[in-house]
N, C-alpha and C positions, 0 to 999 in steps of 0.2 A: 543478369539477375534483376528481378523486379525490385523497384524502389518505390517509396512513397513520395508523391509530389503534391504540394499545396500550390495552386496557381490562383493569383488574384489580379483583377484589373482595378485600376483606380476607380473609385466609386463616383459615377457621374452625378453631378448635383441635380436635385429634383426640379429646379426651376426651369421648366420648359423642355423643349426637344433639342437634342445635341446635333451639332453639325459633323461633317465628314472628318474634320480634324480631330474631333473627340473620338471618333470611331477608330481611326488608325493610331491615335495617341495612346491607347491602352486596351480598349475593348476587343477589337479584332485580333491583335497580337496574342492576347491572353487566350482567346478561343482557339486559335490555330495551334499554339504551343500545347494546350491541354489535349486537343485532338491527336496531335502527333505523339505525345507521351502515352496516351491511352492505347493507340495502335501499336506502340512498342511493347505493350503488355504491362505497363507500370500501373500502380495503384494511385489514381489521381482524384483529388477533390478540387474542383474549380469553382470559385465563388465570385460574385459581384453583387451589386445592389445600388439603390439610390441613397445618396447622402442627403439627409432631409432636414437636419437642424440648422439653426443659424439665421442670421439677418436676411440673406437673399430670399429664402423661402417665405419668411414673414412678409417682406415687402412685396414679393410677387403675388402672394395670396391677397394682400390688401388691394393690389392693383386689379385683381380679378373679382374682388368682392366676395371671396370665399373664406370660411374659417381655415386656419392654416392646416389643420388635420385633414380636411377634405381636399384642399389643394394638393398636399403631399400624396395622398392616396390616388388622386386623379392622375398625376403625372408619373407616379410609380407605375401604374397600370399601362399608361401610354408608352413609356419607355420600354417596359418589359415586352409588350407586344411587338414593338419595332425591332428589338434585338432578336427576338425569336424569328421574325421575318428575315433578318440578316443571317440567320443560321448560327447565332452565338449559342454555344452548347454548355453554358454554365450549369453545374449540378444544382445550384440554387441562386436565384436572383432575389435578394432580400432587401431589408430596409434598416437604416440606422435608428429609426424610431421604434423598433420592435422591443417587446419586453426583454428579449434575450440580450440585446445590446445594452439596454438600460442596466440590467443586472451585472453584466461583465464589466461595464464601464465603472459602475459604482464599486465593484469588488476591487478592481485594479487601483482605483483612486485611494481606497482605504488602505491598501497595501503600501502605497506611496506615502500616505499620511503617517502610518505607523512606523515606517522606516526612515522618516525624517527628510523626505524629498519634496515636501510641500511646505511653503512658508505663507505667512499672512501679512498683509499690510494694506493700509489705506492708500488709495490712489486718487489723483485728481481726474475727474471724469466730466465730460460735457453733459449738460442737462438742457433739454429744450424747454424753455419757459412756455412756449405756445402749446406743445404736446403734453407738457407736464410729465416728463419721463426722462430717466437717464438714457443716454444714447450709447449703446454698445458700438464697438469700432466701426462696423459696416453700416451703421445708421448715420455715420458722419462722412460727408464728402468735402473735398477741398483741393487745394493745390499742393503737390508734393514739394517739400522743402529741399529735396535733393536734385530733382531733374526738372521741376516746374510743370509737370503733367497736371492739367487742370481738373481731371476727373479721378484723382486718387481717392482711395477709400481709407478709412481710419485704421486698417490693420496692415495694408500692403499697397504699394504703388504697382499697378499693372504694367506700367511703362518700364521702370528701372528695376522692379522686383524688390526694392528695399522694404524691409519690415518697418512698420510705423506704429506709433500710438496716435489716437485721435487728436490729442493736443499738439502733435507735431505739425499738423496741417496748417497751411496758410489759408485765410478766408474760409473757415469751416462753415458748413451749413447742415441742417437736418435733412436726412434723406427722405423723411416722411412728408414733412410740410414744405420743404425746400426753402425755409426761411433761416435767417442767421441770428435769431434771438436766442443765443446760446449762453449758458453760464457754466463756470467751472465750479464743481462741487466735489466733495470727498465721498468716496464709497469704499468699503472694505472688501478686499478680494483675496483669492488664493492664487499662489504662483508655483509653477513647477521649477524646482531648484536645479536648473540645468548646469550651473557651474559645479555643483556637487557631483553630478552625473558625468561630467566631462571625461574623467579618466576612463570610465567604463566604455564610453563611446569611442574614444581615441584608440583604446586597445582593440576594440572590435573592428573598427574601420581599417586598422592596420592589417587585418586578416582578409580583407575583401579585395585583394590585388587583382582578382579576375573580373571585377566589375568593369563596365564600359568607362572609357576615359571621361566622358562628360559627367557621368554620375559621380565618379570619384573627385573630379575637379570641384564640383559644387560642394560636396561634403567637406573636402579639405579647406575650402575657402571659408565656410562657416566656422569650422573649428579653429582655423588660424586667426580669425577675427575675434574669437572669444565668445563663448555662449553666455547669454544673460538669462536671468529668470524671466519666464514667460507667464503671463496671466492666463489661467485656465478656467476662469469663471466669467459669467456675463449676467447682466441685469435684464434677462429675458424670461418669458413664460415658456416658450417653445424650445425644448431641449431635454437633456437628461438631468434630473434634479440632483443637486449636491446633497449627499447624505451626511451632513455634518451640521450640528447645532450652530446657529449664528449665520448659516449660509443657505438655509433651506428655501429661501425665497429666490435663490439664484439657480442657474443651470450651468453646465459645463460648456466651455467654448467649443464650437463645432470641430476645430482641429484637434481637440483632445479626444472626443468620442468617435470621430469619423474613422480613423485608422483602426481603432479597437473594433469598429464595425465588421472588419474581416472575420474576427473571431465570433462576434455576435451573429453574423449571417451564417457561419458554419454551425453554430448552435441551432439556428432556425432550421437548417437542413437536417440536422440530426433529429430534432423534435418532429419534423414533418414526416420522417420515415419511421417513426416509432422506436428509435434507438437513441435516447437522449444523451448518452455518453459517447456516441461515436465520434463526435468532433475532436475529442481528446486523442483519438487514435492518430490524428494528424498533427494537431497543435502542440501536443505534449510528448511527442516522440523525437528525441534528438536526431534520429536518422532521417527525419522528414526533410526534404528539400523545398524550401519556400521560395517560389519564383514570382516576382511582382513586376507588373507593367504599369508605367505611369508617364505623365508628361513631365518635362524638365522643371516646370514650376513647382511640382510636388516633391522634388528631390530632397529639399531640406527637412521636410516633415517625415519622409520615409527613411532617409539615411541617417538622420540625427535625432529629431524629437521623439518619434515613436519608438525607435530602438532604445532610447534613453528611458522611456516609460517602462518598456518590457524588462530591461535589465535591472532597473532600480526596483521594480516591483518584485523581481526574483521569485516568480511563481511557476517556473518550468516551461514557459512558452518558447517555441523555436523562433530564431531570428532569420532574417532574409538571407538566402543563399545567393540569389541573383536578383539585382534590381536593374531593370532595363528602362531607361528613360528616353522618351522620344522628344524631338524638337518640334517646331511648328510646321503644320501644313497650311500653306497660304492658298488663296483662291485667285487664279488668273492674275498673279502679281500683287495682290493686295490681301487684306485680312478678311476672313469670314465676318459677317456682321448681322446679328439678329435684328437690330433696330432698323438697319437699312435694307434688309432682305437680300443681302449680298452673299452668294454662295449657296451650296446645296446642303440641306439639312436631312437628317436620317429618315424622317417620315416621308419626305419628298423622294428621296433616293429609292426607297422600296416600291414606290408607286411608278417610278419612271422606267426602271430596267430591272432585270433579274438580279438577285443578291450577288451572284457569283461575279457579275461584271464589276461591281463595286469592290468586292473582296479582292479580286485579282489586281485591279488597277491601283487600289490603295497600297497593296504590297509593292507594286512596281515603284511607286513614288513615296514609299515610307520614309519619313524624315528621321533617319537613323543617325546620320553623322552631321547633319545641319538642316536648316529649314528647307523645305521642298515646296513644290507648287502643283496644285491641281489645275489642269487645263482641259477644256473640252476636246481639243485636238488630240492631246495625249490619251485621254480616255477612249476616244473613238479608235485611235490607232491600236491601243492595247486590245480592245475587243475585236476589231475587224481583222487585224494582222495576226496577233498571237493566238487568240481563242478561236475565232471562226476559220481563218485561212490555214493556220498551222495545225492546231489540235483537231478542230472540228472537221476540217477537210480530210485529214489523215484517217480518222475513224470512219467517216462517211464512205470514202473510196474503198476502204478495206472491207467493210461489212456489205456494201453493195455488190462487190465482186464475189465475195464468199457466197452470197445468196444466188447470184447469177450463174456462177460456174460450178459450185459444189452443192447447190440445193440448200444452202444455209448450214451445212455441216462442216465444222472446222477440220481441214485436212491435217495429215501427219507431216511433220517436218522430216523429210528423208534426205540424208546426205547434206546436212548443213555445211556451208563452206566458209571462206574467209569473210565474206560480207556479213554472214550471220554472226560469226564470232565477233566481228567489229561492232555490230549494233548491240549485241549482248553486253559487250564491254562498255559501250556508251550508256546503257541503262544502269549497269552496276556503278559506273562513275557518277551518274546523276543521283542515284540513291545516296551514295557516300557524300556527295556535295550538299544535298539537302540536309542530311544528318549533321554535317559539320556546320552548316549555316544556322540550323535551328539550335544547336548547342550554344552558339554565340548570339542567338536571338536576332539573326540578320534575315529578315523576311524578303528583302530585295534579292539577296543572293539565292535564297531558296527558290523563288519563282523563276529567276533567271536560269538556274540549273535545269528546271523542268522545261522551260521554253526551248532551251538548247537541245534537249533530248527529243522534244516533239519535232523540231526542225530536222534533226538527224534521221528520225524515223520517216519523215516525208521524203528526205533525200534517198533513203534506202529503197522505199517503195517506187519512187520515180526511176531510180537507176535499174531496178529489177524488172519493172514493167510486166507484171504477171498477166496482164491482158494480152500481151504478145507472147510471153513464155508459154501460156496454156495451149497455144496453137502447135507448138513443136515439142514441148517437154512438160507434160501436166504435173509430173512429180516435182519438178523444180518450181513450177508455179505454186504448187501446194506448199512447198517449204516456205516460199515468200509470204503467202497468205497466212500460214500458221504463225510465222514469226510476227506478222503485223497484228493478228488478232491477240496474241499473247502480249504484245506491246500495248495494245489498247487496254487490256485488263490491267497491266502494270501502271499505266498512266492514270487509270481511275483510282487505284489504291494510293499511289504516290501523291496524286492531286487532292485526295479526299479532305485533308485538313484545310486546304486552301480554297477549293471550289467544290464544296460538298454536294451541291444540288446537281451540277453537271456530272460529277462522279457517279452519283446514283443513277442519273439518266443513262450514262454510259454502261453501267451494270445492267440496266433494263434493256438496252440495245443488244447487249451480249446475252440476254436472257439468263442471267445469273441470279440465283436465289440470294436472299440476304442483302446486305448493304456493304459498300466498299470499306466503310469505317470499321466494320466488324472483322475485316480481314487482318491477319497478323502482318505487321510491317516486315517481318523477316521473310515472308513468303511472296514479296513483290516479284522477285526474279524466279518465276516458275514458268518453264518453257514447254510444258507438256500437259498442264492441268486441264486445258480446254480441247485437247485432241478428241475428235468424235462428238463434241458438244454441238448442239444446234442453236444458232444465234437467232435473234428476232428477225422475222421476215420483213418487218416494216420498221427499221430503226428511225428514230426521230432525230432531227438536227439538234445538236447540242447548243448551238449559239446562232443568233440572228444578227446580221450586220446592221450597223447604225449608219443611216444615210446622211449626207451633207446637209440637206434642209432641216433635218431634226437637230443637228448640232447648232446650226445658225439660230434656230428658234430658242434653244436652251440657253445659248450665250446671251441672247437678249432678255430672256425671262429672268435669269439669275444675276444680271449685271448690278443690281442693287440700287433701285430707285425709290421703292416704297417700303414702308415699315411692314415687317412680316408679323402677321397676327398669330 
C-alpha cells in the first residue's frame, strides 16, 4: 500500500564546497532512500537546501569581500550544480534565507511565545572594542575549558562536542579582527525553555525504539544530563528577524531557523509548482513518515531541540519517524581539511570520475556503525573489481554474445533447469536483502547484496558457457542468454537508486525505452519481458578501470600540502 514519505538531508552549510564526508554523511543516503521509495510506488517529497544564516556565512563573505547575500547566493548555486552532477534527486533544493523560511520560522516562534516556551533575560556577552560590536558565539574563538582544544568556537567545541557559551572560553579573541580587546557587556535575549519542554521530548523519545543505537544514545545522554534553556537570538544583521518588540534589531540563532528550513524549503517547492498549500499534504498529515539523514554531530538538534520546538508549538507538524545519523568519513587515515587541501571535495570529485564511481564507493565505506576511511586503493578496487570486472563484464559478455549468435534478438528461455532456478532465487534473495537493508538505512549492506548477486550471475554465465553450448544445443544456449539478459535488466532496476547513470546506460544498451528509475520495484523479477526484444547492436561499456599511475597521482595531489582556494 502506498505511503507518504518526507525525506530530508541535513542542510549543508553555504560556506564553500563540501567534501566527500558531507556527501555520504547525509546527502547521498537521502537521495538513495528517496529513489528507492519512489520506485516502490510511494508518494515521496525529498528536500534539501543550503543553510545560509549565522556567523560562518558572514565571516566567509567578509573573507571573499562580498556582501553576505551575494556570497550565499553564489555558493547556493555552486552546491546545487554539484549535487545535480552527483545525481542527487531532491524534489527541491532550497535556501534557509527564503521568504518562506522566514515566514514559517517567525510563525513557529510566535506560537512558542504565546504558549510560554520562550523566556527573556539579560546575558553577559562579549563585545569587541576594536570592531565596536557585540560578538555572537561563533564570532568568538578560544580554548575549550573542557578538553583544551585551542580553536573552539563560542557555541560548541568541535573536538569534544560540548556546548559552550562564549564567556566559557579561555583566552577568547574576536574572529573578525583576531584581537583580544574584548569586554563583557549585558544584552537582552530570548531563550527556548527546554526544561519546560523536557517531558514532551522524553515521552516522544521513548517511542523511538527503532532508531539506530548511536542516535538514541546521544539523545538519551542529553536528556539524562538535563536540558537547559538555550538562547535563540543573536546580535547579527544576517538571519531571520525576530518579530517581537524590543528584539527587532536581532535575528534568530541559526540552529533555531535551520531545522525549520525543512518546512520552509517544502513551502518553496509548493510555491514553485503553483500549488502553495501542497507542502501541508506531507507536513501536516499524521500518516506521513518523516525520514531524516544527518551527521552524528547534528543528533542533539534533530533528536531533542527541534522536536521540542515542534511539539511545544503544537501546530500539527509531523515528527521524525526515522533519524539516521552517520559517523565520520576520514581521508587516508586523517581528517578532511579545507585549509590544508587534504581530501577530495565534491566539486573535484565530479570532475575526476563519473558520479556513480563515487556513489558506489561511498556506500561501500559508509560510516554507519563507526568512523570509516576513504582510501584511493579502496576506491580503485571498488571501481575496478566490483563495477568493471563483475557487473560491467557480465553485461558486456552477455550482450556481445546475444548480438553475435542471435542477431541481437533476445532468445526464449526454453526448459529452464536447476541452474536457472538457483540464479532466480539468488536475484529474489538480493531484492529482499536490499529491501531489508534499506528499511534499516544500511547502505553498506544494500550494495553488498547487489555485488553478491552480480558475482553469482557471472558464475552462472561462466559455468554455462553459452559460447560452447551454442555449438551443440542452441536452445540451451538461448536459455542461458535469455536468463543473463533478464538479469542485466534486473540489475539496472535494482541498482538504479545507487548507480543511476550506469543503470540508465544499461537500459540504453538493452535498447529499452524510458529509464530504470521509472520501472516498478515489484517488477524487478520478470523473466520473460525481453523475449524477442532487440538489444543495442553497439553496447557501450558501463565502467572504465582506473589505472595505478592515476591513483598514485591522485594520492599525491590530495595529500594536503597547500591551502585549497
